[in-house]
C-alpha positions as CSV (number, residue, x, y, z in Angstrom):
1,M,106.1,72.9,131.8
2,K,102.7,71.6,130.9
3,F,102.1,68.5,128.7
4,N,100.7,69.4,125.3
5,K,98.4,66.3,125.2
6,K,96.6,64.3,127.8
7,L,98.7,61.5,129.1
8,V,97.8,57.9,128.9
9,H,97.7,55.8,132.1
10,G,99.0,52.3,132.4
11,R,101.2,49.9,134.4
12,L,104.8,48.9,133.6
13,I,105.3,45.4,132.4
14,R,109.1,45.7,131.8
15,R,111.8,47.9,130.5
16,Y,114.4,46.4,128.2
17,K,117.1,47.3,125.6
18,R,117.4,50.6,127.5
19,F,115.1,52.5,125.2
20,L,111.9,50.3,125.3
21,A,109.2,49.7,127.8
22,D,106.2,47.4,127.6
23,V,103.1,48.9,129.3
24,K,99.6,47.5,129.9
25,L,97.0,50.2,129.4
26,E,93.8,50.6,131.3
27,D,91.8,48.9,128.5
28,G,94.0,45.8,128.8
29,Q,96.0,46.6,125.6
30,E,99.8,46.0,125.8
31,I,101.9,48.5,124.0
32,T,105.6,49.3,123.7
33,A,106.7,52.9,124.6
34,H,109.9,54.7,123.9
35,C,112.1,55.3,127.0
36,T,114.4,58.3,126.6
37,N,116.5,57.4,129.7
38,S,119.6,55.6,128.7
39,G,120.8,55.0,132.3
40,S,120.2,52.1,134.6
41,M,117.1,53.8,136.0
42,K,118.1,52.4,139.4
43,T,115.3,53.0,142.1
44,C,112.9,54.0,139.3
45,L,111.9,50.6,138.0
46,E,109.1,48.5,139.5
47,E,107.1,46.0,137.5
48,G,103.4,46.7,137.9
49,A,103.9,50.3,138.9
50,E,101.6,53.0,137.6
51,V,103.1,55.0,134.7
52,Y,102.0,57.8,132.3
53,L,102.8,58.0,128.7
54,S,102.5,60.8,126.2
55,P,101.0,59.9,122.8
56,V,103.1,60.6,119.7
57,D,101.5,61.6,116.3
58,D,104.3,60.5,114.1
59,P,103.5,57.6,111.8
60,K,107.2,57.1,111.0
61,R,108.1,56.3,114.6
62,K,108.0,52.7,115.6
63,T,106.7,53.5,119.1
64,Q,103.6,55.7,119.4
65,F,104.1,56.5,123.0
66,T,106.8,58.1,125.1
67,W,107.2,57.1,128.8
68,E,107.0,60.1,131.0
69,M,106.8,59.1,134.7
70,I,106.4,56.2,137.1
71,M,104.9,56.0,140.6
72,I,107.3,54.7,143.2
73,N,106.2,54.7,146.9
74,G,103.3,56.9,146.2
75,K,105.3,59.6,144.4
76,W,105.6,60.4,140.7
77,I,109.2,60.4,139.3
78,G,109.9,62.0,136.0
79,I,112.0,59.7,133.8
80,N,111.9,61.6,130.5
81,T,115.4,62.9,130.0
82,N,114.3,65.4,127.3
83,H,112.5,67.6,129.8
84,P,115.2,68.9,132.2
85,N,116.8,71.1,129.5
86,L,113.5,72.9,128.8
87,L,112.7,73.1,132.5
88,A,116.0,74.8,133.3
89,Y,115.8,77.1,130.3
90,E,112.2,78.3,131.3
91,A,113.1,78.7,134.9
92,I,116.3,80.7,134.2
93,R,114.5,82.9,131.6
94,S,111.7,83.6,134.1
95,G,114.1,84.3,137.0
96,Q,113.0,81.4,139.1
97,V,116.5,80.0,139.8
98,P,118.3,81.5,142.7
99,G,121.8,82.6,141.6
100,L,120.8,82.7,137.9
101,R,118.8,85.9,137.8
102,G,119.4,89.1,136.0
103,Y,120.2,87.8,132.6
104,D,118.8,89.7,129.6
105,E,119.4,86.9,127.1
106,V,118.8,83.2,127.6
107,K,119.3,80.7,124.8
108,R,119.3,76.9,124.3
109,E,121.8,74.8,122.6
110,V,124.6,77.3,122.2
111,K,128.0,76.4,120.8
112,F,131.2,77.0,122.8
113,Q,134.5,76.1,121.0
114,D,133.9,72.5,119.8
115,S,131.1,71.8,122.3
116,R,127.5,72.7,122.7
117,F,125.9,73.7,126.0
118,D,122.3,73.2,127.0
119,V,121.7,76.8,128.1
120,M,123.6,80.1,127.7
121,A,122.6,83.2,129.8
122,K,124.0,86.6,129.1
123,S,123.9,90.1,130.6
124,D,125.9,93.2,130.1
125,K,128.1,92.0,133.0
126,E,128.8,88.3,132.2
127,T,128.1,85.3,130.0
128,C,127.2,82.0,131.7
129,F,127.2,78.5,130.1
130,I,125.0,75.9,131.8
131,E,125.0,72.2,131.4
132,V,121.9,70.4,132.6
133,K,121.6,66.8,133.9
134,N,118.5,64.7,134.8
135,V,118.7,63.1,138.3
136,T,116.3,60.3,139.3
137,M,118.2,57.8,141.5
138,K,117.5,57.8,145.2
139,D,119.7,56.6,148.1
140,G,118.2,57.4,151.5
141,D,117.4,61.1,151.4
142,F,119.9,61.7,148.6
143,A,119.2,62.1,144.9
144,L,122.4,60.9,143.2
145,F,123.9,61.3,139.7
146,P,124.8,59.4,137.7
147,D,122.9,56.0,137.9
148,A,125.4,54.4,135.5
149,K,129.0,55.3,134.4
150,T,129.1,58.3,132.1
151,E,132.1,59.2,130.1
152,R,130.0,61.8,128.3
153,G,129.2,63.4,131.7
154,R,132.9,63.7,132.5
155,K,133.6,65.4,129.2
156,H,130.9,67.9,129.9
157,L,132.6,68.8,133.2
158,Q,135.9,69.2,131.4
159,T,134.3,71.6,129.0
160,L,132.8,73.6,131.9
161,I,136.4,73.9,133.2
162,R,137.4,75.3,129.8
163,V,134.6,77.9,130.1
164,K,136.1,79.0,133.4
165,E,139.6,79.2,131.8
166,E,138.1,81.8,129.4
167,S,137.0,83.9,132.4
168,L,133.3,83.1,131.8
169,R,130.8,81.7,134.3
170,A,130.1,78.0,134.3
171,V,127.3,76.1,136.0
172,M,126.5,72.4,136.4
173,F,122.7,72.3,136.8
174,Y,121.1,69.1,138.2
175,V,117.3,68.7,137.8
176,V,116.0,66.3,140.3
177,Q,112.7,64.8,139.0
178,R,111.4,63.5,142.3
179,M,110.3,65.2,145.6
180,D,111.0,62.4,148.1
181,V,114.6,63.4,148.7
182,A,116.2,66.2,150.8
183,K,119.5,66.8,149.0
184,A,121.6,65.9,145.9
185,G,125.1,64.7,145.3
186,P,127.4,62.6,143.1
187,A,127.0,58.8,143.0
188,V,130.5,58.1,144.1
189,D,130.1,54.3,144.3
190,I,128.6,54.0,140.8
191,D,131.1,56.3,139.0
192,P,134.0,57.5,141.1
193,A,135.7,58.9,138.0
194,Y,132.7,61.3,137.5
195,A,132.8,62.3,141.2
196,D,136.5,63.1,140.9
197,A,135.9,65.1,137.7
198,L,133.1,67.0,139.4
199,K,135.4,67.8,142.4
200,K,138.0,69.1,140.0
201,A,135.4,71.2,138.2
202,I,134.2,72.7,141.5
203,D,137.8,73.4,142.5
204,S,138.3,75.2,139.2
205,G,135.4,77.5,139.9
206,V,132.5,75.6,138.2
207,E,129.3,76.3,140.2
208,V,126.7,73.6,141.1
209,I,123.0,74.2,141.3
210,A,120.4,71.4,142.1
211,M,116.7,72.0,141.9
212,Q,113.8,69.6,142.6
213,A,110.9,69.2,140.1
214,E,107.4,68.3,141.1
215,V,106.1,65.8,138.6
216,S,102.4,65.2,137.9
217,P,100.3,64.0,135.0
218,D,99.4,67.7,134.3
219,G,103.0,68.9,134.0
220,I,106.4,69.3,135.6
221,D,107.6,72.4,137.6
222,L,110.9,73.3,139.2
223,V,109.8,74.2,142.7
224,K,112.9,74.6,145.0
225,E,116.6,74.5,145.2
226,T,118.1,71.6,147.1
227,P,121.5,71.3,148.8
228,F,124.3,69.6,146.9
229,Q,126.8,67.8,148.9
230,W,129.0,64.7,148.9
231,P,127.2,61.6,150.5
232,H,129.0,60.1,153.5
């Protein structure tokens, strides 16, 4: 995924009210950018850290920039939660995801019963529904999800179980937007209820795939699958 416009460089002043971030640009101007990430952004916040923003040409929007990434310990971390769905969709459609190849039809935002899934992939053999989550929190060599309690995330897992009950394929797809980790897993200490729901989903036949994304000011690319396991 390439950025459509050249990103704007600055340094983070603060993030507040979940969806706002004050940034000092290179010319000294201080602006407010939109933060798409509604989580705690634990391990992804550092005042004074380098950030990149994408400009927005929408006079109706209060903020004219969207916060895309932050530099932590010399590595770019993608914090825009709007991108993982597109990254997963493009990777599945182009056959770049191990275990999700051979589908003739790949669509975004497809309805299932009273829910809507991020991606649906279909072949003459099977139909697969895929839920995508953005992962940015780091604990040692683990990337963990979620970084805050998520009732919505548990509901998505319950819907994936219903997919399996209909004899369809169900996949929980974690997009890790950082490269300084070696594996992914559930944040049991932060949301034990989510971890329990995930274990129940896996026991019900829901598959889990985690892939790492390399983030840079030029674009974001899913580059490799990473092991998914419970942290000890």
